[in-house]
C-alpha positions as CSV (number, residue, x, y, z in Angstrom):
1,M,-19.7,-59.6,99.2
2,K,-18.2,-58.6,95.9
3,T,-20.4,-59.9,93.1
4,I,-19.6,-60.9,89.5
5,L,-22.0,-61.5,86.6
6,L,-20.5,-64.1,84.3
7,L,-22.0,-64.2,80.8
8,E,-20.5,-67.1,78.8
9,D,-22.5,-69.6,76.7
10,D,-19.9,-72.4,76.8
11,E,-21.3,-74.3,79.8
12,N,-18.0,-76.0,80.8
13,L,-16.0,-72.8,80.5
14,N,-18.7,-70.9,82.5
15,K,-18.6,-73.4,85.3
16,G,-14.8,-73.5,85.4
17,I,-14.4,-69.8,85.6
18,A,-17.2,-69.5,88.2
19,L,-15.7,-72.2,90.4
20,R,-12.3,-70.4,90.3
21,L,-13.8,-67.1,91.2
22,Q,-15.9,-68.5,94.0
23,R,-12.7,-70.1,95.5
24,E,-11.4,-66.5,95.6
25,G,-14.4,-65.4,97.7
26,Y,-16.5,-63.8,94.9
27,E,-20.2,-64.4,94.6
28,V,-20.8,-65.4,90.9
29,F,-24.1,-65.2,89.0
30,Q,-23.9,-67.3,85.9
31,A,-25.6,-66.5,82.7
32,F,-25.5,-68.3,79.4
33,T,-27.6,-65.9,77.3
34,V,-28.0,-62.1,77.1
35,T,-31.6,-62.5,78.3
36,Q,-30.4,-64.3,81.5
37,A,-27.7,-61.7,82.0
38,R,-30.1,-58.8,81.6
39,E,-32.4,-60.3,84.2
40,L,-29.6,-60.9,86.7
41,F,-28.2,-57.5,86.3
42,R,-31.6,-56.0,86.9
43,E,-32.2,-58.1,90.0
44,K,-28.8,-58.3,91.7
45,E,-26.2,-55.8,92.9
46,I,-23.4,-56.4,90.5
47,S,-19.8,-55.2,91.1
48,L,-18.3,-56.5,87.8
49,I,-19.3,-58.2,84.6
50,I,-17.3,-60.7,82.6
51,S,-18.9,-61.1,79.2
52,D,-18.3,-63.1,76.0
53,I,-19.2,-61.2,72.8
54,S,-20.6,-64.0,70.5
55,L,-23.7,-65.3,72.2
56,P,-26.7,-67.4,71.1
57,D,-29.3,-64.7,71.5
58,G,-27.3,-61.5,70.8
59,D,-23.9,-60.2,71.4
60,G,-21.8,-58.8,74.3
61,I,-21.2,-55.5,72.6
62,S,-24.9,-54.7,72.5
63,F,-25.3,-55.8,76.0
64,C,-22.4,-53.6,77.1
65,R,-23.9,-50.6,75.3
66,E,-27.3,-51.2,77.0
67,I,-25.6,-51.4,80.4
68,R,-23.6,-48.2,79.8
69,K,-26.8,-46.2,79.4
70,T,-27.5,-46.6,83.1
71,S,-24.4,-48.0,84.9
72,N,-20.7,-47.6,85.1
73,V,-20.2,-51.1,86.5
74,Y,-16.8,-52.6,85.6
75,L,-16.8,-54.9,82.6
76,I,-14.3,-57.3,81.1
77,F,-14.8,-58.8,77.6
78,L,-13.6,-62.4,77.4
79,T,-13.8,-63.5,73.7
80,A,-12.3,-65.3,70.8
81,L,-12.5,-62.1,68.7
82,N,-8.8,-61.1,68.7
83,Q,-8.5,-58.7,65.8
84,E,-7.3,-55.2,66.6
85,V,-10.5,-53.7,65.3
86,D,-12.5,-56.0,67.7
87,I,-10.3,-55.0,70.7
88,V,-10.7,-51.3,69.8
89,N,-14.4,-51.6,69.4
90,G,-14.7,-53.4,72.8
91,Y,-13.0,-50.5,74.6
92,D,-14.9,-47.9,72.6
93,Y,-18.2,-49.4,73.6
94,G,-17.3,-49.2,77.3
95,A,-15.2,-52.3,78.3
96,D,-12.7,-51.8,81.1
97,D,-10.6,-54.7,79.9
98,Y,-10.5,-57.1,77.0
99,I,-9.1,-60.6,77.2
100,T,-8.9,-62.9,74.1
101,K,-9.3,-66.7,74.1
102,P,-7.4,-68.9,74.6
103,F,-6.6,-67.2,77.9
104,S,-4.8,-67.8,81.2
105,L,-7.2,-68.2,84.1
106,M,-4.6,-66.6,86.4
107,I,-4.4,-63.5,84.2
108,L,-8.2,-63.2,84.2
109,L,-8.2,-63.6,88.0
110,S,-5.5,-60.9,88.3
111,K,-7.5,-58.5,86.2
112,V,-10.6,-59.2,88.2
113,N,-8.8,-58.6,91.5
114,A,-7.3,-55.3,90.1
115,L,-10.8,-54.0,89.2
116,M,-12.3,-55.2,92.5
117,R,-9.6,-53.2,94.3
118,R,-11.0,-50.1,92.6
119,V,-14.5,-51.1,93.7
120,E,-13.2,-51.3,97.3
121,K,-11.3,-48.1,97.1
122,K,-14.2,-46.1,95.7
123,A,-17.0,-47.6,97.6
124,S,-17.6,-45.3,100.6
125,Y,-16.9,-41.7,100.0
126,R,-17.3,-38.5,98.0
127,L,-14.9,-36.0,96.6
128,R,-16.0,-32.4,96.4
129,S,-14.3,-29.5,94.7
130,G,-16.3,-26.2,94.4
131,G,-19.6,-27.1,93.0
132,I,-18.4,-30.5,91.6
133,C,-19.1,-33.6,93.6
134,L,-18.1,-37.2,92.8
135,D,-20.0,-40.1,94.5
136,Y,-17.7,-43.1,94.4
137,Y,-20.3,-45.6,95.6
138,E,-22.7,-44.8,92.8
139,M,-20.0,-43.7,90.4
140,K,-22.0,-40.5,89.6
141,A,-21.1,-36.9,89.3
142,Y,-23.0,-33.8,90.3
143,K,-22.7,-30.0,89.9
144,D,-24.5,-27.9,92.4
145,S,-26.4,-31.0,93.4
146,E,-27.6,-31.6,89.8
147,P,-26.5,-34.9,88.1
148,I,-24.0,-34.7,85.3
149,V,-24.2,-37.5,82.6
150,L,-20.7,-38.7,82.0
151,T,-19.3,-41.7,80.2
152,K,-17.2,-44.2,82.2
153,K,-13.9,-42.7,80.9
154,E,-15.1,-39.2,81.6
155,W,-16.0,-40.1,85.1
156,L,-12.6,-41.7,85.7
157,L,-10.8,-38.7,84.2
158,L,-12.7,-36.3,86.5
159,A,-12.0,-38.6,89.4
160,F,-8.2,-38.6,88.7
161,F,-8.2,-34.8,88.5
162,L,-10.0,-34.5,91.8
163,E,-7.7,-37.1,93.4
164,N,-4.7,-35.0,92.3
165,P,-5.8,-31.4,92.6
166,R,-3.4,-28.5,91.8
167,Q,-0.9,-30.9,90.2
168,I,0.2,-30.9,86.6
169,L,-0.8,-34.2,85.1
170,T,0.8,-35.3,81.8
171,K,-1.0,-37.0,79.0
172,E,0.9,-40.2,79.8
173,Q,-0.3,-40.1,83.4
174,L,-3.9,-39.6,82.3
175,L,-3.7,-42.4,79.8
176,E,-2.2,-44.8,82.4
177,A,-4.8,-43.8,85.1
178,V,-7.9,-43.9,83.0
179,W,-7.1,-46.2,80.1
180,G,-4.4,-48.4,81.7
181,Q,-3.1,-51.0,79.3
182,D,-5.9,-49.9,76.9
183,G,-3.8,-46.8,76.2
184,Q,-1.9,-48.6,73.5
185,F,-5.1,-48.8,71.5
186,V,-6.0,-45.1,71.6
187,D,-4.7,-42.4,69.4
188,D,-3.0,-39.1,70.3
189,N,-6.2,-37.1,70.4
190,T,-8.0,-39.3,73.0
191,V,-7.0,-37.3,76.1
192,P,-7.6,-33.8,74.7
193,V,-10.9,-34.9,73.1
194,N,-12.2,-36.5,76.4
195,I,-11.0,-33.5,78.4
196,S,-12.8,-31.1,76.0
197,R,-16.0,-33.2,76.4
198,L,-15.6,-33.2,80.1
199,R,-15.1,-29.5,80.3
200,N,-18.3,-28.9,78.3
201,K,-20.3,-31.3,80.5
202,I,-19.3,-29.9,83.8
203,A,-19.4,-26.3,82.4
204,A,-16.5,-25.3,84.5
205,D,-13.0,-23.9,83.9
206,E,-11.2,-25.9,86.7
207,I,-9.4,-28.0,84.1
208,Q,-6.6,-25.8,82.7
209,T,-4.1,-26.7,80.0
210,V,-0.5,-26.2,80.8
211,R,1.2,-25.8,77.5
212,G,3.8,-28.4,76.7
213,M,3.3,-30.1,80.0
214,G,-0.3,-31.4,80.5
215,Y,-3.4,-30.4,82.5
216,I,-4.2,-29.3,86.0
217,W,-7.3,-29.1,88.2
218,T,-7.0,-25.7,89.7
219,K,-9.1,-26.1,92.9
220,E,-8.6,-28.1,96.1
221,A,-10.8,-31.2,96.6
222,V,-12.2,-32.4,99.9
223,K,-13.0,-36.0,100.8
224,E,-16.3,-36.6,102.5
225,A,-17.3,-39.8,104.3
């Protein structure tokens, strides 16, 4: 079953969201404090986290940063903090989506379903290209069987390249695939900066720049069950 960790200190809101998600077939673990959420994340197999930011014993940003040290689990911030700087910071610290209160429960459910489809799509295989291997179940990357430490966005960027080998990908396509609607909050240097970091981390020249057009992964990729 696909599992969700819900971190929200408003008891009525927490219960209302949990009930709606459970009706959709999700298993929901409810937390009202960062301490509870940390324990649940350690004990359970979590597919997605929905987290408030302002919490009684800490904040969701710090919790997200802590999670990102060891996991690429999908994460949605659900918060009353609606200033542009808050939204940008949320994405910068590793959120996959950012929803501001008051919010539509249907929109939240739609975003949850969209991320869960990614979980299903990437749950059971690997992609290999030369010495590079992506494990979709663990959302990890390897080079010559040695692990490569990537951020969530770097992993998604590498995955998009391997899913579309030997094709010229524009900056707009990369923004849409990796950042989605978040792309409106990033600047023009986001794609080239992340590609530069990715190149350095994988220590390979498979990602080539096609001047005036975009980028291309130059080798074939093979799917492994």
